[in-house]
Legacy VTK file of the C-alpha trace (Angstrom):
# vtk DataFile Version 3.0
C-alpha trace
ASCII
DATASET POLYDATA
POINTS 81 float
-43.771 15.893 -41.029
-44.639 18.278 -43.608
-47.318 16.292 -44.947
-48.873 16.016 -41.476
-48.520 19.683 -40.751
-50.234 20.541 -44.122
-53.322 18.078 -43.194
-53.494 19.838 -39.495
-53.742 23.084 -41.072
-56.263 21.891 -43.394
-58.296 20.885 -40.445
-57.877 23.303 -38.154
-55.446 26.480 -39.404
-54.306 27.336 -35.838
-51.158 29.825 -35.509
-49.119 27.362 -33.607
-49.390 25.005 -36.539
-48.243 27.817 -39.127
-45.589 28.449 -36.820
-44.194 25.143 -36.715
-44.315 24.541 -40.598
-42.408 27.739 -40.874
-39.839 26.394 -38.699
-39.551 23.444 -40.409
-39.357 25.427 -43.745
-36.485 27.362 -42.460
-34.448 24.370 -41.179
-34.677 23.170 -44.543
-33.607 26.719 -46.013
-36.715 27.283 -47.895
-37.046 30.822 -46.889
-39.823 31.756 -49.567
-42.240 28.924 -48.229
-41.686 29.930 -44.402
-42.438 33.744 -45.179
-46.337 33.084 -45.836
-46.569 30.814 -42.820
-45.042 33.254 -40.474
-47.418 35.669 -41.729
-50.282 33.626 -41.225
-49.225 32.592 -37.902
-48.781 36.490 -36.930
-52.202 37.112 -38.615
-53.692 34.198 -36.308
-52.068 35.396 -33.110
-55.032 36.639 -30.812
-54.135 39.971 -29.088
-52.614 39.475 -25.943
-51.706 35.885 -26.597
-48.326 34.208 -27.038
-46.491 37.596 -27.198
-43.166 35.876 -27.241
-43.927 33.755 -30.072
-45.407 36.716 -31.928
-42.253 38.577 -31.477
-40.010 35.691 -32.769
-42.358 35.271 -35.582
-41.695 39.132 -36.473
-38.069 38.718 -36.102
-37.689 35.758 -38.460
-40.134 37.510 -40.900
-37.594 40.231 -40.580
-34.755 38.330 -41.168
-36.433 36.479 -44.284
-36.964 40.042 -45.663
-33.711 41.128 -45.390
-31.994 38.227 -47.116
-34.632 39.253 -49.900
-33.177 42.805 -49.963
-36.707 44.327 -48.788
-35.021 46.555 -46.074
-38.010 48.877 -45.399
-40.268 45.851 -44.875
-37.706 44.051 -42.801
-37.039 47.151 -40.676
-40.918 47.368 -39.996
-40.957 43.369 -39.021
-38.006 44.177 -36.667
-39.744 47.241 -35.089
-42.934 44.775 -34.404
-40.696 42.332 -32.970
LINES 1 82
81 0 1 2 3 4 5 6 7 8 9 10 11 12 13 14 15 16 17 18 19 20 21 22 23 24 25 26 27 28 29 30 31 32 33 34 35 36 37 38 39 40 41 42 43 44 45 46 47 48 49 50 51 52 53 54 55 56 57 58 59 60 61 62 63 64 65 66 67 68 69 70 71 72 73 74 75 76 77 78 79 80
C-alpha cells in the first residue's frame, strides 16, 4: 500500500493522498514519517474545504509534536485544530 501511495503522490500530490499516507505511517507507529505528510496535507488543503479533515490533521500533528516534547508547537497545532 505504501508503494502505491508513493507513486500516486508523485503523479498527483493531493492533500488526501498525503493524509492517507500519514495515517498509514501512524498505524505503523512511524511518527517521524507521518509528520511531514500531515504538514503537506495541511498546506495543500484549500481554504474552506475539508474543515473536519484539516482539524484532524492539526490534532494529529499536535500529538506527534507533543510526543517529541515540542510543547509550544504542539499547543499551536492544537489551537489550530
